[in-house]
C-alpha positions in Angstrom: 0.0 0.0 0.0 1.1 3.5 -0.8 -0.2 7.0 0.0 -0.9 9.4 -2.9 -1.7 13.1 -2.6 -4.1 14.3 -5.3 -4.6 18.0 -6.0 -6.3 18.1 -9.4 -8.9 16.2 -11.5 -8.6 13.1 -9.3 -10.0 14.8 -6.2 -13.5 14.1 -5.0 -16.0 16.2 -7.1 -13.6 16.6 -10.0 -13.7 15.1 -13.5 -11.4 12.1 -13.0 -12.4 11.2 -9.4 -14.4 8.2 -10.7 -11.1 6.6 -11.8 -10.0 6.5 -8.1 -13.2 4.7 -7.2 -13.3 2.2 -10.1 -12.4 -1.1 -8.6 -11.0 -2.4 -12.0 -8.2 0.1 -11.5 -7.4 -1.1 -8.0 -8.3 0.1 -4.5 -8.2 3.7 -3.1 -9.3 4.8 0.3 -9.6 8.5 1.3 -7.5 9.2 4.4 -7.4 12.9 4.8 -7.6 16.4 3.4 -4.2 18.1 3.5 -1.9 20.7 2.0 1.7 20.6 0.9 4.1 21.6 3.7 6.1 23.6 1.1 4.8 26.0 -1.5 4.6 24.8 -5.2 3.2 26.5 -8.3 0.0 24.8 -9.3 -1.0 26.0 -12.8 -3.6 25.2 -15.4 -1.8 24.8 -18.7 -1.8 23.3 -22.2 -4.5 23.1 -24.8 -6.6 20.8 -22.5 -6.4 23.0 -19.4 -4.7 20.4 -17.3 -3.7 21.2 -13.7 0.1 20.8 -13.3 2.0 21.0 -10.1 5.5 22.2 -11.2 8.3 20.7 -9.2 9.6 24.1 -8.0 9.5 23.9 -4.2 9.3 27.3 -2.4 7.3 29.0 -5.2 3.5 29.4 -5.5 1.2 28.3 -2.7 0.7 25.4 -0.2 -1.4 23.3 -2.4 -4.7 21.8 -1.1 -5.7 18.2 -1.9 -6.6 14.7 -0.6 -4.5 11.8 0.7 -5.5 8.3 -0.5 -4.1 5.0 0.4 -3.8 2.9 -2.8 -2.9 -0.7 -3.5 -0.2 -1.6 -6.1 -2.7 -2.1 -8.9 -4.1 1.5 -8.4 -0.6 2.9 -8.1 0.3 1.3 -11.4 -2.9 2.6 -13.0 -2.2 6.1 -11.7 1.4 6.0 -12.9 0.1 5.1 -16.4 -2.8 7.6 -16.2 -0.4 10.4 -15.2 2.1 9.6 -17.9 5.0 8.7 -15.6 7.8 9.5 -16.2 7.4 11.7 -19.4 4.5 14.0 -18.3 4.6 13.7 -14.5 7.1 12.3 -12.1 5.9 10.6 -8.8 7.8 12.2 -5.9 7.5 12.0 -2.1 6.4 15.2 -0.3 5.6 16.3 3.2 2.0 17.2 3.9 0.1 19.0 6.7 -3.1 17.1 7.6 -6.2 19.3 7.6 -8.8 16.6 8.6 -8.1 12.9 9.0 -11.2 10.9 7.9 -9.6 7.5 7.2 -8.7 4.6 9.4 -6.6 5.3 12.5 -2.9 4.8 12.5 -1.5 2.8 15.4 -4.8 3.2 17.1 -5.0 7.0 16.7 -6.2 9.4 14.1 -3.5 12.0 13.1 -4.6 15.5 14.4 -5.1 18.5 12.3 -1.8 20.2 11.8 0.2 17.0 12.1 2.6 16.1 9.2 2.7 13.0 7.1 4.3 11.9 3.8 2.8 10.8 0.5 3.6 10.6 -3.2 2.3 13.2 -5.6 2.5 13.7 -9.3 4.5 16.8 -10.2 6.4 17.7 -13.3 9.8 19.0 -14.3 8.9 18.8 -18.0 7.0 22.0 -18.8 7.1 24.9 -21.2 9.3 27.8 -20.2 6.3 30.2 -19.7 4.4 27.9 -17.3 6.1 29.2 -14.1 4.7 32.6 -15.0 1.1 31.4 -15.3 -1.5 32.1 -12.6 -0.8 29.9 -9.5 -3.6 28.2 -7.6 -3.8 27.0 -4.1 -6.8 24.7 -4.7 -7.8 23.3 -8.2 -11.4 23.1 -9.2 -12.3 22.2 -12.8 -15.4 24.3 -12.4 -13.7 27.3 -10.7 -13.8 31.0 -11.4 -10.7 30.7 -13.6 -13.0 29.9 -16.6 -10.6 27.4 -18.1 -12.5 24.3 -19.2 -10.8 21.0 -18.6 -10.9 18.7 -21.6 -11.4 15.1 -20.5 -9.4 12.2 -21.9 -12.4 11.0 -23.8 -12.8 14.5 -25.5 -9.1 14.5 -26.5 -9.2 11.1 -28.3 
């Protein structure tokens, strides 16, 4: 089992959330809402308006998202879905727990403000202008940014 921090279209209520819940892809269990301990630039970029977390620690905002515990099958699915390693790279980050909703760890639920680690999908392969794009703290496909996310099905 591995922990994954999702901040974009895989979050609950977002266009690709169903992929996290589809048992054919593996198992995923929501553990907590959290934010990155470090700041990162989260931008919406490319012709499909995809959220990208640029691997530029110390820039941008502390990014909001969700921590999931996933099995090996789901981890392999997510690596493929995220285009690892060409489009995104899976890296380990430190997160601050906002609210723990999953199973207890060693008999206790981590408190708000406590820290934990998980993998996230960030990228070092981006266009030179992306770091200058608007940076977001919390991605919402239906947000006030007005940038319509194009689903995988729409792109094919």
